[in-house]
Structures are given as structure tokens and as C-alpha cells.
PDB file of N, CA, C and O in Angstrom, chain B, residues numbered from 101:
ATOM      1  N   UNK B 101      91.035 103.232  84.639  1.00  0.00           N
ATOM      2  CA  UNK B 101      90.535 102.670  85.819  1.00  0.00           C
ATOM      3  C   UNK B 101      90.330 103.750  86.864  1.00  0.00           C
ATOM      4  O   UNK B 101      91.169 104.642  86.991  1.00  0.00           O
ATOM      5  N   UNK B 102      89.252 103.696  87.607  1.00  0.00           N
ATOM      6  CA  UNK B 102      88.941 104.666  88.636  1.00  0.00           C
ATOM      7  C   UNK B 102      88.814 103.919  89.973  1.00  0.00           C
ATOM      8  O   UNK B 102      88.284 102.809  90.017  1.00  0.00           O
ATOM      9  N   UNK B 103      89.294 104.522  91.042  1.00  0.00           N
ATOM     10  CA  UNK B 103      89.204 103.961  92.381  1.00  0.00           C
ATOM     11  C   UNK B 103      88.302 104.845  93.192  1.00  0.00           C
ATOM     12  O   UNK B 103      88.475 106.064  93.224  1.00  0.00           O
ATOM     13  N   UNK B 104      87.336 104.236  93.849  1.00  0.00           N
ATOM     14  CA  UNK B 104      86.416 104.955  94.726  1.00  0.00           C
ATOM     15  C   UNK B 104      86.567 104.315  96.141  1.00  0.00           C
ATOM     16  O   UNK B 104      86.382 103.111  96.318  1.00  0.00           O
ATOM     17  N   UNK B 105      86.897 105.138  97.093  1.00  0.00           N
ATOM     18  CA  UNK B 105      87.072 104.664  98.487  1.00  0.00           C
ATOM     19  C   UNK B 105      85.770 104.889  99.238  1.00  0.00           C
ATOM     20  O   UNK B 105      85.272 106.012  99.308  1.00  0.00           O
ATOM     21  N   UNK B 106      85.209 103.796  99.812  1.00  0.00           N
ATOM     22  CA  UNK B 106      83.896 103.856 100.529  1.00  0.00           C
ATOM     23  C   UNK B 106      84.142 103.294 101.911  1.00  0.00           C
ATOM     24  O   UNK B 106      84.705 102.208 102.055  1.00  0.00           O
ATOM     25  N   UNK B 107      83.723 104.025 102.926  1.00  0.00           N
ATOM     26  CA  UNK B 107      83.817 103.538 104.307  1.00  0.00           C
ATOM     27  C   UNK B 107      82.582 102.725 104.585  1.00  0.00           C
ATOM     28  O   UNK B 107      81.520 103.287 104.850  1.00  0.00           O
ATOM     29  N   UNK B 108      82.694 101.408 104.530  1.00  0.00           N
ATOM     30  CA  UNK B 108      81.549 100.515 104.715  1.00  0.00           C
ATOM     31  C   UNK B 108      81.029 100.471 106.155  1.00  0.00           C
ATOM     32  O   UNK B 108      80.016  99.835 106.447  1.00  0.00           O
ATOM     33  N   UNK B 109      81.733 101.148 107.030  1.00  0.00           N
ATOM     34  CA  UNK B 109      81.292 101.229 108.465  1.00  0.00           C
ATOM     35  C   UNK B 109      80.221 102.263 108.695  1.00  0.00           C
ATOM     36  O   UNK B 109      79.517 102.237 109.704  1.00  0.00           O
ATOM     37  N   UNK B 110      80.103 103.184 107.738  1.00  0.00           N
ATOM     38  CA  UNK B 110      79.139 104.304 107.914  1.00  0.00           C
ATOM     39  C   UNK B 110      77.775 103.879 107.304  1.00  0.00           C
ATOM     40  O   UNK B 110      77.705 102.952 106.497  1.00  0.00           O
ATOM     41  N   UNK B 111      76.766 104.543 107.692  1.00  0.00           N
ATOM     42  CA  UNK B 111      75.393 104.268 107.189  1.00  0.00           C
ATOM     43  C   UNK B 111      75.306 104.566 105.714  1.00  0.00           C
ATOM     44  O   UNK B 111      74.684 103.796 104.982  1.00  0.00           O
ATOM     45  N   UNK B 112      75.904 105.659 105.234  1.00  0.00           N
ATOM     46  CA  UNK B 112      75.817 105.966 103.857  1.00  0.00           C
ATOM     47  C   UNK B 112      76.705 105.023 103.020  1.00  0.00           C
ATOM     48  O   UNK B 112      76.355 104.690 101.888  1.00  0.00           O
ATOM     49  N   UNK B 113      77.844 104.596 103.573  1.00  0.00           N
ATOM     50  CA  UNK B 113      78.720 103.683 102.902  1.00  0.00           C
ATOM     51  C   UNK B 113      78.037 102.329 102.684  1.00  0.00           C
ATOM     52  O   UNK B 113      78.102 101.752 101.598  1.00  0.00           O
ATOM     53  N   UNK B 114      77.380 101.835 103.745  1.00  0.00           N
ATOM     54  CA  UNK B 114      76.635 100.560 103.652  1.00  0.00           C
ATOM     55  C   UNK B 114      75.523 100.660 102.592  1.00  0.00           C
ATOM     56  O   UNK B 114      75.327  99.737 101.801  1.00  0.00           O
ATOM     57  N   UNK B 115      74.795 101.798 102.587  1.00  0.00           N
ATOM     58  CA  UNK B 115      73.717 101.978 101.662  1.00  0.00           C
ATOM     59  C   UNK B 115      74.252 102.025 100.232  1.00  0.00           C
ATOM     60  O   UNK B 115      73.667 101.431  99.326  1.00  0.00           O
ATOM     61  N   UNK B 116      75.346 102.719 100.034  1.00  0.00           N
ATOM     62  CA  UNK B 116      75.961 102.775  98.684  1.00  0.00           C
ATOM     63  C   UNK B 116      76.313 101.426  98.184  1.00  0.00           C
ATOM     64  O   UNK B 116      75.986 101.082  97.048  1.00  0.00           O
ATOM     65  N   UNK B 117      77.010 100.595  99.038  1.00  0.00           N
ATOM     66  CA  UNK B 117      77.414  99.284  98.646  1.00  0.00           C
ATOM     67  C   UNK B 117      76.220  98.407  98.298  1.00  0.00           C
ATOM     68  O   UNK B 117      76.272  97.675  97.309  1.00  0.00           O
ATOM     69  N   UNK B 118      75.178  98.457  99.059  1.00  0.00           N
ATOM     70  CA  UNK B 118      73.963  97.678  98.772  1.00  0.00           C
ATOM     71  C   UNK B 118      73.380  98.084  97.420  1.00  0.00           C
ATOM     72  O   UNK B 118      73.009  97.230  96.615  1.00  0.00           O
ATOM     73  N   UNK B 119      73.302  99.412  97.172  1.00  0.00           N
ATOM     74  CA  UNK B 119      72.771  99.911  95.938  1.00  0.00           C
ATOM     75  C   UNK B 119      73.657  99.471  94.731  1.00  0.00           C
ATOM     76  O   UNK B 119      73.158  99.037  93.692  1.00  0.00           O
ATOM     77  N   UNK B 120      74.964  99.604  94.922  1.00  0.00           N
ATOM     78  CA  UNK B 120      75.903  99.231  93.912  1.00  0.00           C
ATOM     79  C   UNK B 120      75.779  97.764  93.537  1.00  0.00           C
ATOM     80  O   UNK B 120      75.793  97.430  92.353  1.00  0.00           O
ATOM     81  N   UNK B 121      75.659  96.889  94.513  1.00  0.00           N
ATOM     82  CA  UNK B 121      75.518  95.422  94.256  1.00  0.00           C
ATOM     83  C   UNK B 121      74.206  95.112  93.540  1.00  0.00           C
ATOM     84  O   UNK B 121      74.163  94.214  92.699  1.00  0.00           O
ATOM     85  N   UNK B 122      73.131  95.844  93.860  1.00  0.00           N
ATOM     86  CA  UNK B 122      71.857  95.614  93.176  1.00  0.00           C
ATOM     87  C   UNK B 122      71.961  96.018  91.679  1.00  0.00           C
ATOM     88  O   UNK B 122      71.538  95.266  90.801  1.00  0.00           O
ATOM     89  N   UNK B 123      72.508  97.169  91.415  1.00  0.00           N
ATOM     90  CA  UNK B 123      72.511  97.679  90.032  1.00  0.00           C
ATOM     91  C   UNK B 123      73.633  97.140  89.153  1.00  0.00           C
ATOM     92  O   UNK B 123      73.485  97.040  87.935  1.00  0.00           O
ATOM     93  N   UNK B 124      74.747  96.797  89.775  1.00  0.00           N
ATOM     94  CA  UNK B 124      75.900  96.450  88.949  1.00  0.00           C
ATOM     95  C   UNK B 124      76.464  95.018  89.130  1.00  0.00           C
ATOM     96  O   UNK B 124      77.562  94.698  88.675  1.00  0.00           O
ATOM     97  N   UNK B 125      75.696  94.209  89.785  1.00  0.00           N
ATOM     98  CA  UNK B 125      76.149  92.790  89.979  1.00  0.00           C
ATOM     99  C   UNK B 125      76.183  92.084  88.644  1.00  0.00           C
ATOM    100  O   UNK B 125      75.212  92.139  87.889  1.00  0.00           O
ATOM    101  N   UNK B 126      77.269  91.430  88.344  1.00  0.00           N
ATOM    102  CA  UNK B 126      77.471  90.656  87.085  1.00  0.00           C
ATOM    103  C   UNK B 126      77.467  91.494  85.846  1.00  0.00           C
ATOM    104  O   UNK B 126      77.172  90.990  84.762  1.00  0.00           O
ATOM    105  N   UNK B 127      77.787  92.763  85.969  1.00  0.00           N
ATOM    106  CA  UNK B 127      77.938  93.633  84.796  1.00  0.00           C
ATOM    107  C   UNK B 127      79.360  93.628  84.334  1.00  0.00           C
ATOM    108  O   UNK B 127      80.271  93.876  85.124  1.00  0.00           O
ATOM    109  N   UNK B 128      79.578  93.347  83.056  1.00  0.00           N
ATOM    110  CA  UNK B 128      80.939  93.246  82.526  1.00  0.00           C
ATOM    111  C   UNK B 128      81.659  94.603  82.589  1.00  0.00           C
ATOM    112  O   UNK B 128      81.121  95.632  82.181  1.00  0.00           O
ATOM    113  N   UNK B 129      82.863  94.570  83.101  1.00  0.00           N
ATOM    114  CA  UNK B 129      83.683  95.800  83.158  1.00  0.00           C
ATOM    115  C   UNK B 129      83.587  96.484  84.507  1.00  0.00           C
ATOM    116  O   UNK B 129      84.318  97.445  84.747  1.00  0.00           O
ATOM    117  N   UNK B 130      82.743  96.045  85.372  1.00  0.00           N
ATOM    118  CA  UNK B 130      82.588  96.644  86.715  1.00  0.00           C
ATOM    119  C   UNK B 130      82.859  95.605  87.772  1.00  0.00           C
ATOM    120  O   UNK B 130      82.238  94.543  87.744  1.00  0.00           O
ATOM    121  N   UNK B 131      83.713  95.845  88.660  1.00  0.00           N
ATOM    122  CA  UNK B 131      84.060  94.842  89.667  1.00  0.00           C
ATOM    123  C   UNK B 131      84.341  95.493  91.013  1.00  0.00           C
ATOM    124  O   UNK B 131      84.930  96.573  91.055  1.00  0.00           O
ATOM    125  N   UNK B 132      83.948  94.884  92.081  1.00  0.00           N
ATOM    126  CA  UNK B 132      84.231  95.348  93.428  1.00  0.00           C
ATOM    127  C   UNK B 132      85.489  94.613  93.874  1.00  0.00           C
ATOM    128  O   UNK B 132      85.516  93.383  93.912  1.00  0.00           O
ATOM    129  N   UNK B 133      86.530  95.371  94.212  1.00  0.00           N
ATOM    130  CA  UNK B 133      87.800  94.770  94.627  1.00  0.00           C
ATOM    131  C   UNK B 133      88.059  95.230  96.082  1.00  0.00           C
ATOM    132  O   UNK B 133      88.155  96.429  96.344  1.00  0.00           O
ATOM    133  N   UNK B 134      88.167  94.307  96.987  1.00  0.00           N
ATOM    134  CA  UNK B 134      88.459  94.610  98.368  1.00  0.00           C
ATOM    135  C   UNK B 134      89.974  94.585  98.602  1.00  0.00           C
ATOM    136  O   UNK B 134      90.614  93.564  98.350  1.00  0.00           O
ATOM    137  N   UNK B 135      90.548  95.673  99.072  1.00  0.00           N
ATOM    138  CA  UNK B 135      92.006  95.660  99.392  1.00  0.00           C
ATOM    139  C   UNK B 135      92.256  94.793 100.617  1.00  0.00           C
ATOM    140  O   UNK B 135      91.460  94.776 101.556  1.00  0.00           O
ATOM    141  N   UNK B 136      93.350  94.088 100.594  1.00  0.00           N
ATOM    142  CA  UNK B 136      93.720  93.218 101.717  1.00  0.00           C
ATOM    143  C   UNK B 136      95.117  93.569 102.167  1.00  0.00           C
ATOM    144  O   UNK B 136      96.075  92.847 101.890  1.00  0.00           O
ATOM    145  N   UNK B 137      95.225  94.688 102.865  1.00  0.00           N
ATOM    146  CA  UNK B 137      96.554  95.181 103.280  1.00  0.00           C
ATOM    147  C   UNK B 137      96.939  94.642 104.640  1.00  0.00           C
ATOM    148  O   UNK B 137      98.126  94.557 104.956  1.00  0.00           O
ATOM    149  N   UNK B 138      95.941  94.269 105.466  1.00  0.00           N
ATOM    150  CA  UNK B 138      96.211  93.695 106.753  1.00  0.00           C
ATOM    151  C   UNK B 138      96.803  94.734 107.704  1.00  0.00           C
ATOM    152  O   UNK B 138      97.490  94.352 108.651  1.00  0.00           O
ATOM    153  N   UNK B 139      96.577  95.974 107.501  1.00  0.00           N
ATOM    154  CA  UNK B 139      97.072  97.019 108.371  1.00  0.00           C
ATOM    155  C   UNK B 139      95.922  97.858 108.898  1.00  0.00           C
ATOM    156  O   UNK B 139      94.860  97.929 108.278  1.00  0.00           O
ATOM    157  N   UNK B 140      96.130  98.480 110.016  1.00  0.00           N
ATOM    158  CA  UNK B 140      95.072  99.249 110.644  1.00  0.00           C
ATOM    159  C   UNK B 140      94.682 100.432 109.750  1.00  0.00           C
ATOM    160  O   UNK B 140      93.496 100.740 109.630  1.00  0.00           O
ATOM    161  N   UNK B 141      95.642 101.091 109.130  1.00  0.00           N
ATOM    162  CA  UNK B 141      95.309 102.246 108.359  1.00  0.00           C
ATOM    163  C   UNK B 141      94.890 101.902 106.919  1.00  0.00           C
ATOM    164  O   UNK B 141      94.509 102.797 106.165  1.00  0.00           O
ATOM    165  N   UNK B 142      94.954 100.654 106.539  1.00  0.00           N
ATOM    166  CA  UNK B 142      94.473 100.124 105.304  1.00  0.00           C
ATOM    167  C   UNK B 142      95.190 100.711 104.065  1.00  0.00           C
ATOM    168  O   UNK B 142      94.665 100.647 102.953  1.00  0.00           O
ATOM    169  N   UNK B 143      96.365 101.270 104.268  1.00  0.00           N
ATOM    170  CA  UNK B 143      97.159 101.765 103.130  1.00  0.00           C
ATOM    171  C   UNK B 143      98.169 100.699 102.763  1.00  0.00           C
ATOM    172  O   UNK B 143      98.693 100.001 103.630  1.00  0.00           O
ATOM    173  N   UNK B 144      98.434 100.580 101.508  1.00  0.00           N
ATOM    174  CA  UNK B 144      99.380  99.571 101.071  1.00  0.00           C
ATOM    175  C   UNK B 144     100.778 100.003 101.561  1.00  0.00           C
ATOM    176  O   UNK B 144     101.170 101.162 101.423  1.00  0.00           O
ATOM    177  N   UNK B 145     101.496  99.061 102.123  1.00  0.00           N
ATOM    178  CA  UNK B 145     102.828  99.317 102.668  1.00  0.00           C
ATOM    179  C   UNK B 145     103.819  99.414 101.526  1.00  0.00           C
ATOM    180  O   UNK B 145     103.746  98.638 100.573  1.00  0.00           O
ATOM    181  N   UNK B 146     104.759 100.372 101.610  1.00  0.00           N
ATOM    182  CA  UNK B 146     105.795 100.526 100.634  1.00  0.00           C
ATOM    183  C   UNK B 146     106.983  99.644 100.991  1.00  0.00           C
ATOM    184  O   UNK B 146     107.945  99.578 100.225  1.00  0.00           O
ATOM    185  N   UNK B 147     106.942  98.972 102.121  1.00  0.00           N
ATOM    186  CA  UNK B 147     108.039  98.135 102.587  1.00  0.00           C
ATOM    187  C   UNK B 147     107.815  96.693 102.123  1.00  0.00           C
ATOM    188  O   UNK B 147     106.679  96.233 102.000  1.00  0.00           O
ATOM    189  N   UNK B 148     108.913  96.001 101.870  1.00  0.00           N
ATOM    190  CA  UNK B 148     108.922  94.596 101.489  1.00  0.00           C
ATOM    191  C   UNK B 148     108.442  93.809 102.739  1.00  0.00           C
ATOM    192  O   UNK B 148     108.959  94.032 103.834  1.00  0.00           O
ATOM    193  N   UNK B 149     107.463  92.897 102.583  1.00  0.00           N
ATOM    194  CA  UNK B 149     106.944  92.185 103.736  1.00  0.00           C
ATOM    195  C   UNK B 149     108.033  91.318 104.461  1.00  0.00           C
ATOM    196  O   UNK B 149     107.996  91.124 105.676  1.00  0.00           O
ATOM    197  N   UNK B 150     108.977  90.823 103.663  1.00  0.00           N
ATOM    198  CA  UNK B 150     110.050  90.058 104.253  1.00  0.00           C
ATOM    199  C   UNK B 150     110.950  90.917 105.180  1.00  0.00           C
ATOM    200  O   UNK B 150     111.422  90.479 106.230  1.00  0.00           O
ATOM    201  N   UNK B 151     111.148  92.155 104.720  1.00  0.00           N
ATOM    202  CA  UNK B 151     111.938  93.112 105.510  1.00  0.00           C
ATOM    203  C   UNK B 151     111.229  93.470 106.847  1.00  0.00           C
ATOM    204  O   UNK B 151     111.846  93.545 107.909  1.00  0.00           O
ATOM    205  N   UNK B 152     109.873  93.691 106.725  1.00  0.00           N
ATOM    206  CA  UNK B 152     109.058  94.036 107.889  1.00  0.00           C
ATOM    207  C   UNK B 152     109.149  92.888 108.903  1.00  0.00           C
ATOM    208  O   UNK B 152     109.341  93.124 110.096  1.00  0.00           O
ATOM    209  N   UNK B 153     109.012  91.653 108.429  1.00  0.00           N
ATOM    210  CA  UNK B 153     109.106  90.485 109.311  1.00  0.00           C
ATOM    211  C   UNK B 153     110.470  90.392 109.991  1.00  0.00           C
ATOM    212  O   UNK B 153     110.554  90.120 111.189  1.00  0.00           O
ATOM    213  N   UNK B 154     111.513  90.613 109.243  1.00  0.00           N
ATOM    214  CA  UNK B 154     112.861  90.610 109.794  1.00  0.00           C
ATOM    215  C   UNK B 154     113.040  91.672 110.873  1.00  0.00           C
ATOM    216  O   UNK B 154     113.623  91.393 111.921  1.00  0.00           O
ATOM    217  N   UNK B 155     112.556  92.863 110.636  1.00  0.00           N
ATOM    218  CA  UNK B 155     112.679  93.950 111.623  1.00  0.00           C
ATOM    219  C   UNK B 155     111.886  93.637 112.864  1.00  0.00           C
ATOM    220  O   UNK B 155     112.380  93.851 113.971  1.00  0.00           O
ATOM    221  N   UNK B 156     110.686  93.142 112.726  1.00  0.00           N
ATOM    222  CA  UNK B 156     109.834  92.799 113.882  1.00  0.00           C
ATOM    223  C   UNK B 156     110.415  91.673 114.698  1.00  0.00           C
ATOM    224  O   UNK B 156     110.371  91.715 115.928  1.00  0.00           O
ATOM    225  N   UNK B 157     110.970  90.646 114.030  1.00  0.00           N
ATOM    226  CA  UNK B 157     111.638  89.564 114.738  1.00  0.00           C
ATOM    227  C   UNK B 157     112.884  90.019 115.526  1.00  0.00           C
ATOM    228  O   UNK B 157     113.112  89.613 116.666  1.00  0.00           O
ATOM    229  N   UNK B 158     113.663  90.865 114.874  1.00  0.00           N
ATOM    230  CA  UNK B 158     114.865  91.364 115.533  1.00  0.00           C
ATOM    231  C   UNK B 158     114.576  92.242 116.680  1.00  0.00           C
ATOM    232  O   UNK B 158     115.359  92.285 117.629  1.00  0.00           O
ATOM    233  N   UNK B 159     113.448  92.976 116.650  1.00  0.00           N
ATOM    234  CA  UNK B 159     113.038  93.829 117.770  1.00  0.00           C
ATOM    235  C   UNK B 159     112.718  93.015 118.990  1.00  0.00           C
ATOM    236  O   UNK B 159     112.888  93.485 120.115  1.00  0.00           O
ATOM    237  N   UNK B 160     112.255  91.797 118.787  1.00  0.00           N
ATOM    238  CA  UNK B 160     111.930  90.921 119.920  1.00  0.00           C
ATOM    239  C   UNK B 160     113.112  90.101 120.429  1.00  0.00           C
ATOM    240  O   UNK B 160     113.079  89.524 121.516  1.00  0.00           O
ATOM    241  N   UNK B 161     114.142  90.073 119.615  1.00  0.00           N
ATOM    242  CA  UNK B 161     115.341  89.275 119.969  1.00  0.00           C
ATOM    243  C   UNK B 161     116.074  89.873 121.164  1.00  0.00           C
ATOM    244  O   UNK B 161     116.243  91.090 121.233  1.00  0.00           O
ATOM    245  N   UNK B 162     116.512  89.039 122.107  1.00  0.00           N
ATOM    246  CA  UNK B 162     117.217  89.450 123.282  1.00  0.00           C
ATOM    247  C   UNK B 162     118.628  89.861 123.011  1.00  0.00           C
ATOM    248  O   UNK B 162     119.257  90.536 123.825  1.00  0.00           O
ATOM    249  N   UNK B 163     119.139  89.453 121.852  1.00  0.00           N
ATOM    250  CA  UNK B 163     120.541  89.750 121.506  1.00  0.00           C
ATOM    251  C   UNK B 163     120.743  91.119 120.837  1.00  0.00           C
ATOM    252  O   UNK B 163     121.861  91.492 120.480  1.00  0.00           O
ATOM    253  N   UNK B 164     119.664  91.835 120.681  1.00  0.00           N
ATOM    254  CA  UNK B 164     119.750  93.140 119.964  1.00  0.00           C
ATOM    255  C   UNK B 164     120.528  94.177 120.808  1.00  0.00           C
ATOM    256  O   UNK B 164     120.623  94.078 122.032  1.00  0.00           O
ATOM    257  N   UNK B 165     121.048  95.124 120.123  1.00  0.00           N
ATOM    258  CA  UNK B 165     121.844  96.217 120.785  1.00  0.00           C
ATOM    259  C   UNK B 165     121.147  97.504 120.506  1.00  0.00           C
ATOM    260  O   UNK B 165     120.831  97.811 119.356  1.00  0.00           O
ATOM    261  N   UNK B 166     120.895  98.289 121.573  1.00  0.00           N
ATOM    262  CA  UNK B 166     120.346  99.619 121.441  1.00  0.00           C
ATOM    263  C   UNK B 166     121.479 100.602 121.176  1.00  0.00           C
ATOM    264  O   UNK B 166     122.500 100.594 121.863  1.00  0.00           O
ATOM    265  N   UNK B 167     121.283 101.437 120.180  1.00  0.00           N
ATOM    266  CA  UNK B 167     122.299 102.426 119.836  1.00  0.00           C
ATOM    267  C   UNK B 167     121.835 103.813 120.335  1.00  0.00           C
ATOM    268  O   UNK B 167     120.713 104.250 120.082  1.00  0.00           O
ATOM    269  N   UNK B 168     122.737 104.466 121.041  1.00  0.00           N
ATOM    270  CA  UNK B 168     122.501 105.793 121.530  1.00  0.00           C
ATOM    271  C   UNK B 168     122.863 106.779 120.406  1.00  0.00           C
ATOM    272  O   UNK B 168     124.036 106.884 120.048  1.00  0.00           O
ATOM    273  N   UNK B 169     121.908 107.483 119.858  1.00  0.00           N
ATOM    274  CA  UNK B 169     122.192 108.370 118.722  1.00  0.00           C
ATOM    275  C   UNK B 169     123.227 109.504 119.083  1.00  0.00           C
ATOM    276  O   UNK B 169     123.876 110.058 118.195  1.00  0.00           O
ATOM    277  N   UNK B 170     123.356 109.817 120.357  1.00  0.00           N
ATOM    278  CA  UNK B 170     124.303 110.865 120.761  1.00  0.00           C
ATOM    279  C   UNK B 170     125.661 110.313 120.975  1.00  0.00           C
ATOM    280  O   UNK B 170     126.610 111.090 121.081  1.00  0.00           O
ATOM    281  N   UNK B 171     125.835 108.968 121.050  1.00  0.00           N
ATOM    282  CA  UNK B 171     127.153 108.333 121.221  1.00  0.00           C
ATOM    283  C   UNK B 171     127.140 106.983 120.495  1.00  0.00           C
ATOM    284  O   UNK B 171     127.192 105.926 121.125  1.00  0.00           O
ATOM    285  N   UNK B 172     127.070 107.035 119.200  1.00  0.00           N
ATOM    286  CA  UNK B 172     126.982 105.828 118.358  1.00  0.00           C
ATOM    287  C   UNK B 172     128.206 104.898 118.604  1.00  0.00           C
ATOM    288  O   UNK B 172     128.050 103.711 118.892  1.00  0.00           O
ATOM    289  N   UNK B 173     129.368 105.449 118.487  1.00  0.00           N
ATOM    290  CA  UNK B 173     130.634 104.613 118.633  1.00  0.00           C
ATOM    291  C   UNK B 173     130.709 104.036 120.034  1.00  0.00           C
ATOM    292  O   UNK B 173     131.069 102.871 120.200  1.00  0.00           O
ATOM    293  N   UNK B 174     130.378 104.821 121.034  1.00  0.00           N
ATOM    294  CA  UNK B 174     130.444 104.352 122.405  1.00  0.00           C
ATOM    295  C   UNK B 174     129.423 103.245 122.695  1.00  0.00           C
ATOM    296  O   UNK B 174     129.728 102.291 123.410  1.00  0.00           O
ATOM    297  N   UNK B 175     128.236 103.372 122.149  1.00  0.00           N
ATOM    298  CA  UNK B 175     127.202 102.310 122.376  1.00  0.00           C
ATOM    299  C   UNK B 175     127.536 101.029 121.629  1.00  0.00           C
ATOM    300  O   UNK B 175     126.990  99.976 121.956  1.00  0.00           O
ATOM    301  N   UNK B 176     128.410 101.086 120.646  1.00  0.00           N
ATOM    302  CA  UNK B 176     128.847  99.894 119.909  1.00  0.00           C
ATOM    303  C   UNK B 176     130.152  99.321 120.517  1.00  0.00           C
ATOM    304  O   UNK B 176     130.650  98.287 120.071  1.00  0.00           O
ATOM    305  N   UNK B 177     130.681  99.995 121.518  1.00  0.00           N
ATOM    306  CA  UNK B 177     131.926  99.559 122.155  1.00  0.00           C
ATOM    307  C   UNK B 177     133.115  99.828 121.308  1.00  0.00           C
ATOM    308  O   UNK B 177     134.098  99.095 121.419  1.00  0.00           O
ATOM    309  N   UNK B 178     133.106 100.791 120.495  1.00  0.00           N
ATOM    310  CA  UNK B 178     134.213 101.051 119.580  1.00  0.00           C
ATOM    311  C   UNK B 178     134.945 102.370 119.971  1.00  0.00           C
ATOM    312  O   UNK B 178     135.728 102.891 119.177  1.00  0.00           O
ATOM    313  N   UNK B 179     134.705 102.875 121.120  1.00  0.00           N
ATOM    314  CA  UNK B 179     135.362 104.147 121.527  1.00  0.00           C
ATOM    315  C   UNK B 179     136.552 103.885 122.371  1.00  0.00           C
ATOM    316  O   UNK B 179     137.223 104.823 122.801  1.00  0.00           O
TER     317      UNK B 179
END
């Protein structure tokens, strides 16, 4: 399998996609697959989506505690 990355926002990318669809539409063994990563950089995340949701929710939570990296024990009240 070969992956070709095409920027469909550019003039050349649009032209390539149009040409590709004309010549290879319904050809067995050739398929256009659109990635659906839902991220701005369009790279597949290596993080578990459930973990990402948990982190984002906890960041908005008012009960969260900020840790001072220079005084970890003190910021946790353990000093």
C-alpha cells in the first residue's frame, strides 16, 4: 500500500484530485481514503481519545490543583 498526501486547498492539489477521479473512478484496487482525524494538523493522535477527553474535562474543572514544579510537595500541602 502506498500513501500519497495531497493538499486539496492548492490549485495543483485540486487539479490532481479532479484528474485522479476522472481516470481512476471505479477502478478495482484503487481507492481514495480521506483521513478523519479531527485535528488542525491532521496527524493521527497517538493518545487514547478517552484519555484526551478526561484531560480536557479536568482542565476545565474548578476543583483542579496547580502544581508548582519548583515546590511540588509544598503545592500539594505536604510540606
